[in-house]
C-alpha positions as CSV (number, residue, x, y, z in Angstrom):
1,M,-1.6,2.9,-8.5
2,E,-2.0,6.6,-7.8
3,K,0.5,9.4,-7.1
4,V,-0.2,11.3,-3.9
5,F,0.9,14.9,-3.4
6,G,1.6,16.5,0.0
7,K,4.9,17.8,1.5
8,G,6.7,15.3,-0.6
9,E,5.8,12.7,-3.2
10,Y,4.2,9.5,-2.1
11,Y,2.5,6.6,-4.0
12,E,-0.5,4.4,-3.2
13,I,-1.0,0.9,-4.5
14,K,-4.5,-0.4,-3.9
15,T,-5.7,-4.0,-3.8
16,Q,-9.3,-5.2,-3.0
17,N,-8.6,-5.1,0.7
18,A,-5.5,-2.9,1.3
19,V,-3.7,0.3,0.5
20,A,0.1,0.4,0.5
21,V,1.5,4.0,1.0
22,V,5.2,4.4,0.0
23,R,8.0,6.7,-0.7
24,G,11.5,5.8,-1.9
25,T,11.0,2.1,-1.7
26,S,11.3,-1.1,-3.6
27,F,8.6,-3.7,-3.0
28,G,6.2,-6.1,-4.5
29,I,2.5,-6.5,-3.7
30,S,-0.1,-9.0,-4.9
31,Y,-3.7,-10.0,-4.2
32,K,-5.0,-13.6,-4.5
33,G,-7.7,-15.6,-2.8
34,G,-8.7,-12.8,-0.5
35,I,-5.1,-12.2,0.7
36,T,-2.9,-9.2,0.0
37,A,0.8,-10.2,0.1
38,L,3.4,-7.4,0.5
39,H,7.2,-8.0,0.2
40,V,9.5,-5.0,1.0
41,A,13.1,-5.0,-0.3
42,T,14.1,-1.5,0.8
43,G,12.5,1.4,2.6
44,T,9.2,1.3,4.6
45,V,5.6,0.7,3.4
46,N,2.5,1.7,5.4
47,L,0.0,-1.2,4.8
48,I,-3.5,0.0,5.5
49,P,-6.5,-2.3,5.6
50,V,-9.5,-1.5,3.5
51,D,-13.1,-2.3,4.5
52,P,-14.2,-4.6,1.6
53,S,-17.9,-3.6,2.1
54,T,-17.4,0.2,1.9
55,G,-14.0,0.6,0.2
56,E,-12.9,2.9,3.1
57,S,-9.3,2.9,4.1
58,L,-8.9,2.1,7.8
59,E,-5.8,4.3,8.4
60,D,-5.8,3.9,12.2
61,K,-5.1,0.2,11.6
62,G,-2.2,0.7,9.2
63,V,1.0,-1.3,9.9
64,L,4.5,-0.1,8.9
65,V,6.5,-2.8,7.1
66,S,10.2,-2.1,6.8
67,G,12.8,-3.4,4.3
68,G,13.7,-7.1,4.6
69,N,10.2,-8.0,5.8
70,K,6.9,-9.3,4.3
71,A,3.3,-8.9,5.4
72,T,-0.1,-10.5,4.6
73,L,-3.5,-9.0,5.1
74,D,-6.8,-10.9,4.8
75,D,-10.3,-9.6,4.4
76,S,-10.8,-9.5,8.2
77,G,-8.1,-6.8,8.4
78,L,-5.5,-9.0,10.2
79,V,-1.9,-8.1,9.3
80,R,0.9,-10.6,9.8
81,V,4.5,-9.5,9.5
82,S,7.6,-11.8,9.2
83,P,11.1,-11.6,7.7
84,L,11.7,-12.3,4.0
85,T,13.0,-15.8,3.4
86,A,15.7,-16.8,1.0
87,A,13.0,-18.0,-1.4
88,D,11.3,-14.6,-1.2
89,E,14.5,-12.9,-2.2
90,Q,14.6,-14.9,-5.4
91,A,11.2,-13.6,-6.6
92,P,11.3,-12.4,-10.2
93,W,10.3,-8.8,-9.3
94,Q,13.0,-8.5,-6.7
95,L,15.8,-9.9,-8.9
96,Y,14.7,-7.6,-11.7
97,D,15.1,-4.6,-9.4
98,V,18.7,-5.5,-8.6
99,P,21.1,-3.8,-11.0
100,E,23.4,-6.8,-11.7
101,F,20.4,-8.9,-12.7
102,K,18.6,-6.3,-14.9
103,A,20.9,-6.9,-18.0
104,H,20.0,-10.6,-18.1
105,A,16.7,-11.0,-16.3
106,P,13.5,-11.3,-18.4
107,A,10.8,-8.8,-17.7
108,P,8.7,-9.8,-14.7
109,D,5.1,-10.9,-14.9
110,T,3.2,-7.8,-13.6
111,S,-0.3,-9.3,-14.0
112,Q,-0.5,-9.8,-10.2
113,T,2.5,-8.0,-8.9
114,T,3.4,-4.2,-9.1
115,L,7.1,-3.2,-9.2
116,L,8.2,0.0,-7.6
117,P,9.5,2.7,-7.9
118,S,7.6,3.6,-11.2
119,P,5.5,6.8,-11.2
120,P,2.1,6.4,-13.0
121,Q,1.4,8.2,-16.2
122,T,-1.8,9.8,-14.7
123,A,-3.2,10.4,-11.3
124,P,-6.9,9.5,-11.2
125,Q,-7.3,10.9,-7.7
126,I,-5.4,13.3,-5.5
127,K,-5.1,12.7,-1.8
128,S,-3.1,14.4,0.9
129,V,-1.0,12.0,3.0
130,P,0.7,13.6,6.1
131,P,4.4,12.9,6.1
132,E,4.3,11.7,9.7
133,A,2.3,8.7,8.5
134,I,5.4,7.4,6.7
135,A,8.3,6.1,8.7
136,P,11.9,7.2,7.6
137,T,13.5,5.0,5.0
138,T,15.6,2.2,6.6
139,S,18.2,-0.2,5.3
140,P,17.1,-3.7,4.5
141,V,18.0,-6.7,6.7
142,S,21.2,-8.0,5.3
143,A,20.5,-11.7,6.0
144,V,17.6,-13.8,7.2
145,N,18.8,-15.3,10.4
146,E,17.4,-15.3,14.0
147,E,19.5,-12.4,15.2
148,N,18.7,-10.1,12.2
149,A,15.1,-11.2,12.0
150,C,14.5,-10.3,15.7
151,A,16.4,-7.0,15.2
152,S,14.2,-6.1,12.3
153,F,11.1,-7.1,14.2
154,S,12.2,-5.0,17.2
155,E,12.7,-2.0,14.9
156,F,9.2,-2.6,13.5
157,Q,7.7,-2.8,17.0
158,G,9.3,0.5,17.8
159,S,7.2,2.1,15.1
160,A,4.0,0.3,16.2
161,T,1.7,0.6,19.3
162,G,2.1,-2.1,22.0
163,S,3.5,-5.6,21.8
164,A,2.6,-8.0,19.0
165,L,3.4,-11.1,21.1
166,R,0.2,-13.2,21.3
167,L,-0.3,-16.9,22.1
168,T,-3.7,-18.0,20.8
169,S,-3.8,-21.8,20.6
170,V,-1.9,-25.1,21.1
171,S,-2.3,-28.3,19.1
172,P,-2.8,-31.0,20.2
173,L,-4.5,-30.1,23.5
174,S,-3.5,-33.5,25.0
175,V,-0.3,-35.3,24.2
176,S,1.8,-38.2,25.4
177,Q,5.2,-37.5,26.9
178,S,6.5,-40.9,25.9
179,G,5.2,-40.5,22.4
180,Q,7.7,-37.8,21.6
181,N,5.0,-36.0,19.6
182,T,5.2,-32.6,18.0
183,V,3.4,-29.8,19.8
184,T,2.5,-26.7,17.8
185,L,1.9,-23.2,19.3
186,T,0.1,-20.6,17.3
187,G,-0.1,-16.9,17.7
188,E,1.8,-13.7,16.7
189,G,5.2,-12.1,17.1
190,F,7.2,-15.3,17.7
191,I,10.4,-14.1,16.0
192,C,11.9,-12.8,19.3
193,V,10.7,-15.6,21.7
194,T,13.5,-16.8,24.0
195,T,11.8,-19.1,26.5
196,I,8.6,-21.1,27.0
197,T,7.6,-22.4,30.4
198,I,5.3,-25.3,30.9
199,G,4.8,-26.4,34.5
200,E,8.3,-26.5,36.1
201,K,10.0,-27.0,32.7
202,T,11.5,-23.9,31.0
203,L,12.4,-24.5,27.3
204,S,15.2,-22.5,25.7
205,G,14.9,-21.1,22.2
206,E,18.5,-22.1,21.6
207,S,17.8,-25.8,21.7
208,D,14.4,-26.9,22.9
209,F,11.9,-25.4,20.4
210,V,11.8,-24.3,16.8
211,V,10.4,-20.9,15.6
212,A,8.9,-22.1,12.4
213,S,7.5,-18.6,11.5
214,N,6.4,-15.4,13.1
215,S,3.1,-17.2,14.0
216,S,4.2,-20.8,14.7
217,I,6.5,-22.6,17.1
218,T,7.0,-26.4,17.4
219,L,8.5,-28.5,20.2
220,S,8.6,-32.1,21.3
221,S,6.3,-33.5,24.0
222,G,9.2,-35.6,25.3
223,L,10.6,-32.4,26.9
224,L,7.4,-31.7,29.0
225,P,6.3,-32.8,32.5
226,V,3.2,-34.8,33.1
227,G,0.1,-32.8,34.1
228,I,-2.2,-30.0,33.1
229,F,-0.3,-26.7,32.7
230,D,-0.4,-23.1,31.6
231,I,2.0,-22.1,28.8
232,V,4.1,-19.0,29.5
233,M,6.0,-17.4,26.7
234,N,8.7,-14.7,27.0
235,D,10.6,-12.7,24.3
236,S,13.7,-10.6,24.1
237,L,11.7,-7.4,23.8
238,G,10.4,-7.9,27.4
239,S,6.9,-9.2,26.6
240,T,5.2,-12.1,28.4
241,V,2.0,-13.9,27.4
242,T,0.2,-16.8,29.2
243,L,-2.3,-19.3,27.9
244,L,-4.1,-20.8,30.9
245,Q,-4.7,-24.5,31.4
246,A,-3.6,-24.9,27.8
247,I,-2.1,-28.4,27.6
248,T,-2.4,-31.8,29.1
249,I,0.6,-34.1,29.2
250,T,0.1,-37.8,29.8
251,R,2.6,-40.6,30.2
């Protein structure tokens, strides 16, 4: 971890494939199996991929992760952001950082996870970070539910470039309508998805499919018409994506 001086005080936490640039935040970060995992309790963290072969920070690919969210980054530089779950909020580092737990909680294991805020004793390097690279501190999401998760994701999207909604694959590619089988859609930015259209059938997020995570949606083949269809997905942020000739439904 290194202290960075500019028009304010910032800190950098480095893993093998990422740099987390922060100010006035509380978060945990770990690296295991080629994956950097970042959990942000309060404030905003700029998660910047690092080229594993050169060690160079790819600052133009940095992603802002706000309080109440988590992100993972693999060695390919792909960042996935999703809301913290109830289980995430019970992590030892986060409980230890909450005042009412500090008196009774044991010291957290910091062999893999770094607890902030804690300024380092020394600064091995000095690097200037422009303050515009850091988003203003925001309040954490109060509860992990669909409405708050989408609101938090929408706020994150407002700080990023373009829409994160992507639909990349469907499994299985062919499925029986009568078998009532589970169909899984994979992609990115699913938190705010409201409708999915397959053929003449439009599925509602309120009752017809389940947003399992920011990158996975499941639904039943029993709801689908018979034929070969595109899959069209819409979200509450006004984004639409289409996967052409993506699924075959048989009787």
